[in-house]
PDB file of N, CA, C and O in Angstrom:
ATOM      1  N   MET A   1     -31.374 -14.744 -41.647  1.00  0.00           N
ATOM      2  CA  MET A   1     -32.397 -14.071 -42.419  1.00  0.00           C
ATOM      3  C   MET A   1     -31.773 -12.880 -43.125  1.00  0.00           C
ATOM      4  O   MET A   1     -31.381 -11.918 -42.465  1.00  0.00           O
ATOM      5  N   ALA A   2     -31.673 -12.916 -44.411  1.00  0.00           N
ATOM      6  CA  ALA A   2     -31.077 -11.821 -45.167  1.00  0.00           C
ATOM      7  C   ALA A   2     -32.173 -10.908 -45.694  1.00  0.00           C
ATOM      8  O   ALA A   2     -32.949 -11.283 -46.573  1.00  0.00           O
ATOM      9  N   MET A   3     -32.221  -9.700 -45.138  1.00  0.00           N
ATOM     10  CA  MET A   3     -33.240  -8.758 -45.583  1.00  0.00           C
ATOM     11  C   MET A   3     -32.925  -8.210 -46.967  1.00  0.00           C
ATOM     12  O   MET A   3     -33.809  -7.700 -47.655  1.00  0.00           O
ATOM     13  N   GLU A   4     -31.674  -8.314 -47.370  1.00  0.00           N
ATOM     14  CA  GLU A   4     -31.275  -7.761 -48.651  1.00  0.00           C
ATOM     15  C   GLU A   4     -32.100  -8.333 -49.803  1.00  0.00           C
ATOM     16  O   GLU A   4     -32.319  -7.650 -50.803  1.00  0.00           O
ATOM     17  N   GLY A   5     -32.554  -9.567 -49.672  1.00  0.00           N
ATOM     18  CA  GLY A   5     -33.349 -10.197 -50.714  1.00  0.00           C
ATOM     19  C   GLY A   5     -34.726  -9.580 -50.855  1.00  0.00           C
ATOM     20  O   GLY A   5     -35.356  -9.703 -51.906  1.00  0.00           O
ATOM     21  N   TYR A   6     -35.200  -8.920 -49.816  1.00  0.00           N
ATOM     22  CA  TYR A   6     -36.539  -8.355 -49.807  1.00  0.00           C
ATOM     23  C   TYR A   6     -36.544  -6.847 -49.994  1.00  0.00           C
ATOM     24  O   TYR A   6     -37.509  -6.290 -50.518  1.00  0.00           O
ATOM     25  N   LEU A   7     -35.489  -6.191 -49.576  1.00  0.00           N
ATOM     26  CA  LEU A   7     -35.423  -4.736 -49.616  1.00  0.00           C
ATOM     27  C   LEU A   7     -34.256  -4.272 -50.469  1.00  0.00           C
ATOM     28  O   LEU A   7     -33.214  -4.924 -50.535  1.00  0.00           O
ATOM     29  N   SER A   8     -34.450  -3.136 -51.121  1.00  0.00           N
ATOM     30  CA  SER A   8     -33.319  -2.530 -51.814  1.00  0.00           C
ATOM     31  C   SER A   8     -32.326  -2.049 -50.752  1.00  0.00           C
ATOM     32  O   SER A   8     -32.679  -1.921 -49.579  1.00  0.00           O
ATOM     33  N   SER A   9     -31.116  -1.791 -51.158  1.00  0.00           N
ATOM     34  CA  SER A   9     -30.087  -1.323 -50.230  1.00  0.00           C
ATOM     35  C   SER A   9     -30.535  -0.023 -49.559  1.00  0.00           C
ATOM     36  O   SER A   9     -30.322   0.170 -48.362  1.00  0.00           O
ATOM     37  N   GLU A  10     -31.147   0.852 -50.329  1.00  0.00           N
ATOM     38  CA  GLU A  10     -31.623   2.138 -49.796  1.00  0.00           C
ATOM     39  C   GLU A  10     -32.739   1.919 -48.762  1.00  0.00           C
ATOM     40  O   GLU A  10     -32.746   2.553 -47.707  1.00  0.00           O
ATOM     41  N   ASP A  11     -33.679   1.017 -49.075  1.00  0.00           N
ATOM     42  CA  ASP A  11     -34.760   0.728 -48.135  1.00  0.00           C
ATOM     43  C   ASP A  11     -34.232   0.056 -46.870  1.00  0.00           C
ATOM     44  O   ASP A  11     -34.712   0.326 -45.769  1.00  0.00           O
ATOM     45  N   HIS A  12     -33.249  -0.815 -47.031  1.00  0.00           N
ATOM     46  CA  HIS A  12     -32.628  -1.480 -45.875  1.00  0.00           C
ATOM     47  C   HIS A  12     -31.986  -0.445 -44.961  1.00  0.00           C
ATOM     48  O   HIS A  12     -32.173  -0.488 -43.745  1.00  0.00           O
ATOM     49  N   ASP A  13     -31.230   0.488 -45.541  1.00  0.00           N
ATOM     50  CA  ASP A  13     -30.591   1.553 -44.759  1.00  0.00           C
ATOM     51  C   ASP A  13     -31.643   2.376 -44.022  1.00  0.00           C
ATOM     52  O   ASP A  13     -31.479   2.704 -42.847  1.00  0.00           O
ATOM     53  N   LYS A  14     -32.722   2.703 -44.725  1.00  0.00           N
ATOM     54  CA  LYS A  14     -33.788   3.516 -44.131  1.00  0.00           C
ATOM     55  C   LYS A  14     -34.443   2.769 -42.965  1.00  0.00           C
ATOM     56  O   LYS A  14     -34.709   3.366 -41.922  1.00  0.00           O
ATOM     57  N   LEU A  15     -34.702   1.482 -43.134  1.00  0.00           N
ATOM     58  CA  LEU A  15     -35.295   0.680 -42.067  1.00  0.00           C
ATOM     59  C   LEU A  15     -34.379   0.640 -40.848  1.00  0.00           C
ATOM     60  O   LEU A  15     -34.848   0.786 -39.719  1.00  0.00           O
ATOM     61  N   MET A  16     -33.089   0.444 -41.062  1.00  0.00           N
ATOM     62  CA  MET A  16     -32.135   0.394 -39.952  1.00  0.00           C
ATOM     63  C   MET A  16     -32.105   1.729 -39.209  1.00  0.00           C
ATOM     64  O   MET A  16     -32.096   1.757 -37.978  1.00  0.00           O
ATOM     65  N   GLU A  17     -32.090   2.834 -39.956  1.00  0.00           N
ATOM     66  CA  GLU A  17     -32.076   4.171 -39.344  1.00  0.00           C
ATOM     67  C   GLU A  17     -33.359   4.411 -38.545  1.00  0.00           C
ATOM     68  O   GLU A  17     -33.310   4.900 -37.416  1.00  0.00           O
ATOM     69  N   GLU A  18     -34.501   4.067 -39.133  1.00  0.00           N
ATOM     70  CA  GLU A  18     -35.775   4.274 -38.442  1.00  0.00           C
ATOM     71  C   GLU A  18     -35.858   3.413 -37.181  1.00  0.00           C
ATOM     72  O   GLU A  18     -36.318   3.880 -36.139  1.00  0.00           O
ATOM     73  N   SER A  19     -35.419   2.173 -37.274  1.00  0.00           N
ATOM     74  CA  SER A  19     -35.412   1.297 -36.104  1.00  0.00           C
ATOM     75  C   SER A  19     -34.521   1.876 -35.014  1.00  0.00           C
ATOM     76  O   SER A  19     -34.890   1.897 -33.839  1.00  0.00           O
ATOM     77  N   TYR A  20     -33.351   2.343 -35.415  1.00  0.00           N
ATOM     78  CA  TYR A  20     -32.434   2.927 -34.436  1.00  0.00           C
ATOM     79  C   TYR A  20     -33.089   4.117 -33.738  1.00  0.00           C
ATOM     80  O   TYR A  20     -33.041   4.227 -32.513  1.00  0.00           O
ATOM     81  N   GLU A  21     -33.700   5.007 -34.524  1.00  0.00           N
ATOM     82  CA  GLU A  21     -34.321   6.202 -33.948  1.00  0.00           C
ATOM     83  C   GLU A  21     -35.426   5.821 -32.960  1.00  0.00           C
ATOM     84  O   GLU A  21     -35.504   6.388 -31.870  1.00  0.00           O
ATOM     85  N   LEU A  22     -36.271   4.875 -33.333  1.00  0.00           N
ATOM     86  CA  LEU A  22     -37.361   4.447 -32.448  1.00  0.00           C
ATOM     87  C   LEU A  22     -36.833   3.824 -31.158  1.00  0.00           C
ATOM     88  O   LEU A  22     -37.323   4.127 -30.070  1.00  0.00           O
ATOM     89  N   LEU A  23     -35.845   2.963 -31.280  1.00  0.00           N
ATOM     90  CA  LEU A  23     -35.339   2.237 -30.119  1.00  0.00           C
ATOM     91  C   LEU A  23     -34.459   3.089 -29.217  1.00  0.00           C
ATOM     92  O   LEU A  23     -34.425   2.873 -28.006  1.00  0.00           O
ATOM     93  N   SER A  24     -33.750   4.048 -29.787  1.00  0.00           N
ATOM     94  CA  SER A  24     -32.782   4.805 -28.986  1.00  0.00           C
ATOM     95  C   SER A  24     -33.385   6.031 -28.306  1.00  0.00           C
ATOM     96  O   SER A  24     -32.743   6.643 -27.452  1.00  0.00           O
ATOM     97  N   LYS A  25     -34.604   6.392 -28.674  1.00  0.00           N
ATOM     98  CA  LYS A  25     -35.242   7.562 -28.054  1.00  0.00           C
ATOM     99  C   LYS A  25     -35.324   7.434 -26.550  1.00  0.00           C
ATOM    100  O   LYS A  25     -34.993   8.366 -25.817  1.00  0.00           O
ATOM    101  N   ASN A  26     -35.767   6.270 -26.093  1.00  0.00           N
ATOM    102  CA  ASN A  26     -35.988   6.063 -24.672  1.00  0.00           C
ATOM    103  C   ASN A  26     -35.773   4.576 -24.374  1.00  0.00           C
ATOM    104  O   ASN A  26     -36.621   3.742 -24.692  1.00  0.00           O
ATOM    105  N   HIS A  27     -34.648   4.260 -23.772  1.00  0.00           N
ATOM    106  CA  HIS A  27     -34.314   2.856 -23.528  1.00  0.00           C
ATOM    107  C   HIS A  27     -35.361   2.157 -22.662  1.00  0.00           C
ATOM    108  O   HIS A  27     -35.690   0.996 -22.906  1.00  0.00           O
ATOM    109  N   THR A  28     -35.883   2.850 -21.658  1.00  0.00           N
ATOM    110  CA  THR A  28     -36.864   2.230 -20.771  1.00  0.00           C
ATOM    111  C   THR A  28     -38.114   1.837 -21.547  1.00  0.00           C
ATOM    112  O   THR A  28     -38.624   0.729 -21.387  1.00  0.00           O
ATOM    113  N   LYS A  29     -38.607   2.740 -22.385  1.00  0.00           N
ATOM    114  CA  LYS A  29     -39.779   2.433 -23.207  1.00  0.00           C
ATOM    115  C   LYS A  29     -39.478   1.302 -24.175  1.00  0.00           C
ATOM    116  O   LYS A  29     -40.325   0.439 -24.407  1.00  0.00           O
ATOM    117  N   SER A  30     -38.288   1.300 -24.737  1.00  0.00           N
ATOM    118  CA  SER A  30     -37.927   0.269 -25.708  1.00  0.00           C
ATOM    119  C   SER A  30     -37.842  -1.109 -25.073  1.00  0.00           C
ATOM    120  O   SER A  30     -38.165  -2.107 -25.717  1.00  0.00           O
ATOM    121  N   VAL A  31     -37.414  -1.175 -23.822  1.00  0.00           N
ATOM    122  CA  VAL A  31     -37.372  -2.463 -23.134  1.00  0.00           C
ATOM    123  C   VAL A  31     -38.797  -2.977 -22.923  1.00  0.00           C
ATOM    124  O   VAL A  31     -39.052  -4.177 -23.024  1.00  0.00           O
ATOM    125  N   ASN A  32     -39.720  -2.064 -22.630  1.00  0.00           N
ATOM    126  CA  ASN A  32     -41.113  -2.451 -22.390  1.00  0.00           C
ATOM    127  C   ASN A  32     -41.868  -2.753 -23.680  1.00  0.00           C
ATOM    128  O   ASN A  32     -42.587  -3.749 -23.758  1.00  0.00           O
ATOM    129  N   ARG A  33     -41.712  -1.903 -24.691  1.00  0.00           N
ATOM    130  CA  ARG A  33     -42.386  -2.092 -25.987  1.00  0.00           C
ATOM    131  C   ARG A  33     -41.324  -1.933 -27.060  1.00  0.00           C
ATOM    132  O   ARG A  33     -40.933  -0.812 -27.383  1.00  0.00           O
ATOM    133  N   PHE A  34     -40.867  -3.010 -27.600  1.00  0.00           N
ATOM    134  CA  PHE A  34     -39.735  -3.040 -28.535  1.00  0.00           C
ATOM    135  C   PHE A  34     -40.245  -2.811 -29.960  1.00  0.00           C
ATOM    136  O   PHE A  34     -40.331  -3.739 -30.764  1.00  0.00           O
ATOM    137  N   ILE A  35     -40.582  -1.546 -30.248  1.00  0.00           N
ATOM    138  CA  ILE A  35     -41.127  -1.189 -31.565  1.00  0.00           C
ATOM    139  C   ILE A  35     -39.973  -0.873 -32.500  1.00  0.00           C
ATOM    140  O   ILE A  35     -39.170   0.020 -32.231  1.00  0.00           O
ATOM    141  N   VAL A  36     -39.894  -1.618 -33.610  1.00  0.00           N
ATOM    142  CA  VAL A  36     -38.775  -1.462 -34.536  1.00  0.00           C
ATOM    143  C   VAL A  36     -39.169  -0.721 -35.808  1.00  0.00           C
ATOM    144  O   VAL A  36     -38.307  -0.317 -36.588  1.00  0.00           O
ATOM    145  N   TYR A  37     -40.478  -0.542 -36.016  1.00  0.00           N
ATOM    146  CA  TYR A  37     -40.931   0.199 -37.197  1.00  0.00           C
ATOM    147  C   TYR A  37     -42.308   0.751 -36.910  1.00  0.00           C
ATOM    148  O   TYR A  37     -43.139   0.093 -36.285  1.00  0.00           O
ATOM    149  N   LYS A  38     -42.543   1.970 -37.374  1.00  0.00           N
ATOM    150  CA  LYS A  38     -43.837   2.605 -37.161  1.00  0.00           C
ATOM    151  C   LYS A  38     -44.187   3.424 -38.391  1.00  0.00           C
ATOM    152  O   LYS A  38     -43.374   4.193 -38.904  1.00  0.00           O
ATOM    153  N   GLU A  39     -45.419   3.239 -38.850  1.00  0.00           N
ATOM    154  CA  GLU A  39     -45.915   4.034 -39.966  1.00  0.00           C
ATOM    155  C   GLU A  39     -47.364   4.371 -39.679  1.00  0.00           C
ATOM    156  O   GLU A  39     -48.224   3.490 -39.653  1.00  0.00           O
ATOM    157  N   GLY A  40     -47.629   5.649 -39.465  1.00  0.00           N
ATOM    158  CA  GLY A  40     -48.971   6.061 -39.095  1.00  0.00           C
ATOM    159  C   GLY A  40     -49.365   5.421 -37.774  1.00  0.00           C
ATOM    160  O   GLY A  40     -48.626   5.503 -36.792  1.00  0.00           O
ATOM    161  N   SER A  41     -50.533   4.782 -37.750  1.00  0.00           N
ATOM    162  CA  SER A  41     -51.007   4.153 -36.514  1.00  0.00           C
ATOM    163  C   SER A  41     -50.549   2.702 -36.392  1.00  0.00           C
ATOM    164  O   SER A  41     -50.827   2.048 -35.387  1.00  0.00           O
ATOM    165  N   GLN A  42     -49.855   2.198 -37.400  1.00  0.00           N
ATOM    166  CA  GLN A  42     -49.388   0.811 -37.367  1.00  0.00           C
ATOM    167  C   GLN A  42     -47.930   0.751 -36.928  1.00  0.00           C
ATOM    168  O   GLN A  42     -47.132   1.643 -37.217  1.00  0.00           O
ATOM    169  N   SER A  43     -47.613  -0.325 -36.223  1.00  0.00           N
ATOM    170  CA  SER A  43     -46.228  -0.500 -35.778  1.00  0.00           C
ATOM    171  C   SER A  43     -45.871  -1.979 -35.785  1.00  0.00           C
ATOM    172  O   SER A  43     -46.736  -2.854 -35.761  1.00  0.00           O
ATOM    173  N   VAL A  44     -44.559  -2.226 -35.818  1.00  0.00           N
ATOM    174  CA  VAL A  44     -44.035  -3.588 -35.737  1.00  0.00           C
ATOM    175  C   VAL A  44     -43.287  -3.690 -34.419  1.00  0.00           C
ATOM    176  O   VAL A  44     -42.350  -2.936 -34.158  1.00  0.00           O
ATOM    177  N   GLU A  45     -43.718  -4.636 -33.596  1.00  0.00           N
ATOM    178  CA  GLU A  45     -43.106  -4.820 -32.281  1.00  0.00           C
ATOM    179  C   GLU A  45     -42.563  -6.234 -32.164  1.00  0.00           C
ATOM    180  O   GLU A  45     -43.232  -7.196 -32.541  1.00  0.00           O
ATOM    181  N   VAL A  46     -41.347  -6.360 -31.640  1.00  0.00           N
ATOM    182  CA  VAL A  46     -40.763  -7.674 -31.382  1.00  0.00           C
ATOM    183  C   VAL A  46     -41.215  -8.093 -29.981  1.00  0.00           C
ATOM    184  O   VAL A  46     -40.950  -7.384 -29.011  1.00  0.00           O
ATOM    185  N   PRO A  47     -41.897  -9.244 -29.866  1.00  0.00           N
ATOM    186  CA  PRO A  47     -42.422  -9.686 -28.561  1.00  0.00           C
ATOM    187  C   PRO A  47     -41.323  -9.933 -27.530  1.00  0.00           C
ATOM    188  O   PRO A  47     -40.176 -10.223 -27.869  1.00  0.00           O
ATOM    189  N   HIS A  48     -41.707  -9.809 -26.276  1.00  0.00           N
ATOM    190  CA  HIS A  48     -40.817 -10.054 -25.141  1.00  0.00           C
ATOM    191  C   HIS A  48     -40.706 -11.549 -24.882  1.00  0.00           C
ATOM    192  O   HIS A  48     -41.675 -12.288 -25.051  1.00  0.00           O
ATOM    193  N   GLY A  49     -39.530 -11.988 -24.474  1.00  0.00           N
ATOM    194  CA  GLY A  49     -39.364 -13.335 -23.958  1.00  0.00           C
ATOM    195  C   GLY A  49     -39.087 -14.424 -24.974  1.00  0.00           C
ATOM    196  O   GLY A  49     -39.104 -15.604 -24.627  1.00  0.00           O
ATOM    197  N   ILE A  50     -38.830 -14.055 -26.232  1.00  0.00           N
ATOM    198  CA  ILE A  50     -38.552 -15.096 -27.234  1.00  0.00           C
ATOM    199  C   ILE A  50     -37.117 -15.028 -27.766  1.00  0.00           C
ATOM    200  O   ILE A  50     -36.748 -15.781 -28.667  1.00  0.00           O
ATOM    201  N   GLY A  51     -36.314 -14.122 -27.203  1.00  0.00           N
ATOM    202  CA  GLY A  51     -34.902 -14.057 -27.569  1.00  0.00           C
ATOM    203  C   GLY A  51     -34.594 -13.336 -28.872  1.00  0.00           C
ATOM    204  O   GLY A  51     -33.455 -13.359 -29.339  1.00  0.00           O
ATOM    205  N   GLN A  52     -35.597 -12.698 -29.464  1.00  0.00           N
ATOM    206  CA  GLN A  52     -35.372 -12.040 -30.754  1.00  0.00           C
ATOM    207  C   GLN A  52     -34.957 -10.579 -30.627  1.00  0.00           C
ATOM    208  O   GLN A  52     -34.390 -10.019 -31.566  1.00  0.00           O
ATOM    209  N   ARG A  53     -35.224  -9.964 -29.506  1.00  0.00           N
ATOM    210  CA  ARG A  53     -34.882  -8.548 -29.343  1.00  0.00           C
ATOM    211  C   ARG A  53     -33.373  -8.330 -29.423  1.00  0.00           C
ATOM    212  O   ARG A  53     -32.913  -7.440 -30.139  1.00  0.00           O
ATOM    213  N   SER A  54     -32.606  -9.131 -28.699  1.00  0.00           N
ATOM    214  CA  SER A  54     -31.148  -8.955 -28.727  1.00  0.00           C
ATOM    215  C   SER A  54     -30.589  -9.300 -30.107  1.00  0.00           C
ATOM    216  O   SER A  54     -29.606  -8.702 -30.547  1.00  0.00           O
ATOM    217  N   LYS A  55     -31.207 -10.256 -30.785  1.00  0.00           N
ATOM    218  CA  LYS A  55     -30.756 -10.598 -32.146  1.00  0.00           C
ATOM    219  C   LYS A  55     -31.007  -9.441 -33.101  1.00  0.00           C
ATOM    220  O   LYS A  55     -30.183  -9.166 -33.974  1.00  0.00           O
ATOM    221  N   TYR A  56     -32.140  -8.760 -32.943  1.00  0.00           N
ATOM    222  CA  TYR A  56     -32.427  -7.603 -33.796  1.00  0.00           C
ATOM    223  C   TYR A  56     -31.428  -6.485 -33.516  1.00  0.00           C
ATOM    224  O   TYR A  56     -30.955  -5.822 -34.439  1.00  0.00           O
ATOM    225  N   ILE A  57     -31.111  -6.279 -32.248  1.00  0.00           N
ATOM    226  CA  ILE A  57     -30.104  -5.261 -31.902  1.00  0.00           C
ATOM    227  C   ILE A  57     -28.761  -5.629 -32.518  1.00  0.00           C
ATOM    228  O   ILE A  57     -28.039  -4.750 -32.989  1.00  0.00           O
ATOM    229  N   ASP A  58     -28.413  -6.917 -32.523  1.00  0.00           N
ATOM    230  CA  ASP A  58     -27.162  -7.345 -33.156  1.00  0.00           C
ATOM    231  C   ASP A  58     -27.150  -6.986 -34.646  1.00  0.00           C
ATOM    232  O   ASP A  58     -26.118  -6.571 -35.174  1.00  0.00           O
ATOM    233  N   LEU A  59     -28.293  -7.144 -35.326  1.00  0.00           N
ATOM    234  CA  LEU A  59     -28.387  -6.746 -36.738  1.00  0.00           C
ATOM    235  C   LEU A  59     -28.127  -5.255 -36.910  1.00  0.00           C
ATOM    236  O   LEU A  59     -27.421  -4.833 -37.826  1.00  0.00           O
ATOM    237  N   LEU A  60     -28.713  -4.464 -36.009  1.00  0.00           N
ATOM    238  CA  LEU A  60     -28.504  -3.017 -36.070  1.00  0.00           C
ATOM    239  C   LEU A  60     -27.041  -2.662 -35.810  1.00  0.00           C
ATOM    240  O   LEU A  60     -26.466  -1.825 -36.506  1.00  0.00           O
ATOM    241  N   ILE A  61     -26.445  -3.299 -34.809  1.00  0.00           N
ATOM    242  CA  ILE A  61     -25.034  -3.023 -34.484  1.00  0.00           C
ATOM    243  C   ILE A  61     -24.157  -3.347 -35.697  1.00  0.00           C
ATOM    244  O   ILE A  61     -23.288  -2.558 -36.066  1.00  0.00           O
ATOM    245  N   LYS A  62     -24.384  -4.493 -36.305  1.00  0.00           N
ATOM    246  CA  LYS A  62     -23.603  -4.876 -37.489  1.00  0.00           C
ATOM    247  C   LYS A  62     -23.751  -3.836 -38.602  1.00  0.00           C
ATOM    248  O   LYS A  62     -22.771  -3.445 -39.236  1.00  0.00           O
ATOM    249  N   HIS A  63     -24.976  -3.402 -38.825  1.00  0.00           N
ATOM    250  CA  HIS A  63     -25.250  -2.395 -39.864  1.00  0.00           C
ATOM    251  C   HIS A  63     -24.448  -1.117 -39.606  1.00  0.00           C
ATOM    252  O   HIS A  63     -23.807  -0.585 -40.512  1.00  0.00           O
ATOM    253  N   PHE A  64     -24.492  -0.630 -38.359  1.00  0.00           N
ATOM    254  CA  PHE A  64     -23.818   0.637 -38.054  1.00  0.00           C
ATOM    255  C   PHE A  64     -22.304   0.470 -37.929  1.00  0.00           C
ATOM    256  O   PHE A  64     -21.569   1.428 -38.166  1.00  0.00           O
ATOM    257  N   GLU A  65     -21.824  -0.704 -37.570  1.00  0.00           N
ATOM    258  CA  GLU A  65     -20.374  -0.958 -37.587  1.00  0.00           C
ATOM    259  C   GLU A  65     -19.846  -0.857 -39.010  1.00  0.00           C
ATOM    260  O   GLU A  65     -18.785  -0.279 -39.244  1.00  0.00           O
ATOM    261  N   GLU A  66     -20.588  -1.422 -39.961  1.00  0.00           N
ATOM    262  CA  GLU A  66     -20.167  -1.370 -41.366  1.00  0.00           C
ATOM    263  C   GLU A  66     -20.103   0.065 -41.886  1.00  0.00           C
ATOM    264  O   GLU A  66     -19.356   0.361 -42.818  1.00  0.00           O
ATOM    265  N   ARG A  67     -20.886   0.947 -41.281  1.00  0.00           N
ATOM    266  CA  ARG A  67     -20.900   2.353 -41.680  1.00  0.00           C
ATOM    267  C   ARG A  67     -20.031   3.219 -40.766  1.00  0.00           C
ATOM    268  O   ARG A  67     -19.993   4.443 -40.895  1.00  0.00           O
ATOM    269  N   GLU A  68     -19.332   2.550 -39.835  1.00  0.00           N
ATOM    270  CA  GLU A  68     -18.430   3.208 -38.889  1.00  0.00           C
ATOM    271  C   GLU A  68     -19.142   4.257 -38.043  1.00  0.00           C
ATOM    272  O   GLU A  68     -18.577   5.302 -37.722  1.00  0.00           O
ATOM    273  N   GLU A  69     -20.396   3.963 -37.686  1.00  0.00           N
ATOM    274  CA  GLU A  69     -21.168   4.840 -36.805  1.00  0.00           C
ATOM    275  C   GLU A  69     -21.134   4.230 -35.401  1.00  0.00           C
ATOM    276  O   GLU A  69     -22.114   3.672 -34.907  1.00  0.00           O
ATOM    277  N   TYR A  70     -19.952   4.367 -34.785  1.00  0.00           N
ATOM    278  CA  TYR A  70     -19.679   3.645 -33.543  1.00  0.00           C
ATOM    279  C   TYR A  70     -20.445   4.185 -32.344  1.00  0.00           C
ATOM    280  O   TYR A  70     -20.691   3.440 -31.396  1.00  0.00           O
ATOM    281  N   GLU A  71     -20.827   5.453 -32.358  1.00  0.00           N
ATOM    282  CA  GLU A  71     -21.624   6.009 -31.264  1.00  0.00           C
ATOM    283  C   GLU A  71     -22.983   5.297 -31.195  1.00  0.00           C
ATOM    284  O   GLU A  71     -23.489   5.000 -30.113  1.00  0.00           O
ATOM    285  N   LYS A  72     -23.550   5.036 -32.359  1.00  0.00           N
ATOM    286  CA  LYS A  72     -24.823   4.307 -32.401  1.00  0.00           C
ATOM    287  C   LYS A  72     -24.632   2.888 -31.889  1.00  0.00           C
ATOM    288  O   LYS A  72     -25.497   2.357 -31.192  1.00  0.00           O
ATOM    289  N   CYS A  73     -23.513   2.275 -32.226  1.00  0.00           N
ATOM    290  CA  CYS A  73     -23.227   0.906 -31.761  1.00  0.00           C
ATOM    291  C   CYS A  73     -23.148   0.858 -30.239  1.00  0.00           C
ATOM    292  O   CYS A  73     -23.668  -0.066 -29.613  1.00  0.00           O
ATOM    293  N   THR A  74     -22.500   1.850 -29.652  1.00  0.00           N
ATOM    294  CA  THR A  74     -22.375   1.914 -28.195  1.00  0.00           C
ATOM    295  C   THR A  74     -23.747   2.057 -27.557  1.00  0.00           C
ATOM    296  O   THR A  74     -24.054   1.378 -26.578  1.00  0.00           O
ATOM    297  N   ASN A  75     -24.566   2.934 -28.107  1.00  0.00           N
ATOM    298  CA  ASN A  75     -25.917   3.147 -27.602  1.00  0.00           C
ATOM    299  C   ASN A  75     -26.736   1.859 -27.705  1.00  0.00           C
ATOM    300  O   ASN A  75     -27.460   1.501 -26.776  1.00  0.00           O
ATOM    301  N   LEU A  76     -26.619   1.179 -28.821  1.00  0.00           N
ATOM    302  CA  LEU A  76     -27.350  -0.078 -29.024  1.00  0.00           C
ATOM    303  C   LEU A  76     -26.857  -1.173 -28.082  1.00  0.00           C
ATOM    304  O   LEU A  76     -27.650  -1.987 -27.609  1.00  0.00           O
ATOM    305  N   GLN A  77     -25.566  -1.200 -27.809  1.00  0.00           N
ATOM    306  CA  GLN A  77     -25.022  -2.201 -26.882  1.00  0.00           C
ATOM    307  C   GLN A  77     -25.587  -1.988 -25.486  1.00  0.00           C
ATOM    308  O   GLN A  77     -25.896  -2.949 -24.782  1.00  0.00           O
ATOM    309  N   GLU A  78     -25.723  -0.722 -25.085  1.00  0.00           N
ATOM    310  CA  GLU A  78     -26.315  -0.412 -23.777  1.00  0.00           C
ATOM    311  C   GLU A  78     -27.771  -0.883 -23.737  1.00  0.00           C
ATOM    312  O   GLU A  78     -28.209  -1.469 -22.747  1.00  0.00           O
ATOM    313  N   LEU A  79     -28.516  -0.624 -24.814  1.00  0.00           N
ATOM    314  CA  LEU A  79     -29.899  -1.080 -24.890  1.00  0.00           C
ATOM    315  C   LEU A  79     -29.964  -2.606 -24.830  1.00  0.00           C
ATOM    316  O   LEU A  79     -30.823  -3.166 -24.149  1.00  0.00           O
ATOM    317  N   LYS A  80     -29.065  -3.272 -25.534  1.00  0.00           N
ATOM    318  CA  LYS A  80     -29.043  -4.732 -25.554  1.00  0.00           C
ATOM    319  C   LYS A  80     -28.852  -5.293 -24.147  1.00  0.00           C
ATOM    320  O   LYS A  80     -29.507  -6.267 -23.776  1.00  0.00           O
ATOM    321  N   GLU A  81     -27.976  -4.697 -23.376  1.00  0.00           N
ATOM    322  CA  GLU A  81     -27.750  -5.157 -22.009  1.00  0.00           C
ATOM    323  C   GLU A  81     -29.022  -5.034 -21.172  1.00  0.00           C
ATOM    324  O   GLU A  81     -29.338  -5.923 -20.382  1.00  0.00           O
ATOM    325  N   LEU A  82     -29.754  -3.923 -21.347  1.00  0.00           N
ATOM    326  CA  LEU A  82     -31.015  -3.740 -20.630  1.00  0.00           C
ATOM    327  C   LEU A  82     -32.057  -4.759 -21.069  1.00  0.00           C
ATOM    328  O   LEU A  82     -32.785  -5.310 -20.244  1.00  0.00           O
ATOM    329  N   VAL A  83     -32.123  -5.005 -22.372  1.00  0.00           N
ATOM    330  CA  VAL A  83     -33.087  -5.966 -22.925  1.00  0.00           C
ATOM    331  C   VAL A  83     -32.814  -7.360 -22.371  1.00  0.00           C
ATOM    332  O   VAL A  83     -33.740  -8.074 -21.987  1.00  0.00           O
ATOM    333  N   ILE A  84     -31.551  -7.739 -22.332  1.00  0.00           N
ATOM    334  CA  ILE A  84     -31.192  -9.065 -21.812  1.00  0.00           C
ATOM    335  C   ILE A  84     -31.525  -9.178 -20.325  1.00  0.00           C
ATOM    336  O   ILE A  84     -32.027 -10.207 -19.872  1.00  0.00           O
ATOM    337  N   MET A  85     -31.241  -8.109 -19.562  1.00  0.00           N
ATOM    338  CA  MET A  85     -31.569  -8.124 -18.131  1.00  0.00           C
ATOM    339  C   MET A  85     -33.076  -8.255 -17.894  1.00  0.00           C
ATOM    340  O   MET A  85     -33.510  -8.835 -16.899  1.00  0.00           O
ATOM    341  N   ALA A  86     -33.872  -7.703 -18.831  1.00  0.00           N
ATOM    342  CA  ALA A  86     -35.332  -7.734 -18.692  1.00  0.00           C
ATOM    343  C   ALA A  86     -35.938  -9.033 -19.231  1.00  0.00           C
ATOM    344  O   ALA A  86     -37.154  -9.214 -19.181  1.00  0.00           O
ATOM    345  N   GLY A  87     -35.112  -9.923 -19.738  1.00  0.00           N
ATOM    346  CA  GLY A  87     -35.600 -11.213 -20.193  1.00  0.00           C
ATOM    347  C   GLY A  87     -35.724 -11.357 -21.702  1.00  0.00           C
ATOM    348  O   GLY A  87     -36.359 -12.295 -22.185  1.00  0.00           O
ATOM    349  N   ASP A  88     -35.121 -10.432 -22.458  1.00  0.00           N
ATOM    350  CA  ASP A  88     -35.089 -10.467 -23.919  1.00  0.00           C
ATOM    351  C   ASP A  88     -36.467 -10.767 -24.501  1.00  0.00           C
ATOM    352  O   ASP A  88     -36.621 -10.833 -25.721  1.00  0.00           O
TER     353      ASP A  88
END
């Protein structure tokens, strides 16, 4: 799934940053409620148990690797391990 076709490069970067901020705030909360985007009272959550959470984290890791933001990649890898242990 290439998001580039739907979002400008700037919007894609912003979405990745916002997702990272939401997910990295509290790993325990993120494992329970995997919210990847929030605007006002609305949010986008990836459901538990369908294998998409770790794939979304992989997208984020790839994004931040390309920008050489390796600290974020490490943090995301730790979250991914927790997500997988909890049943993705």
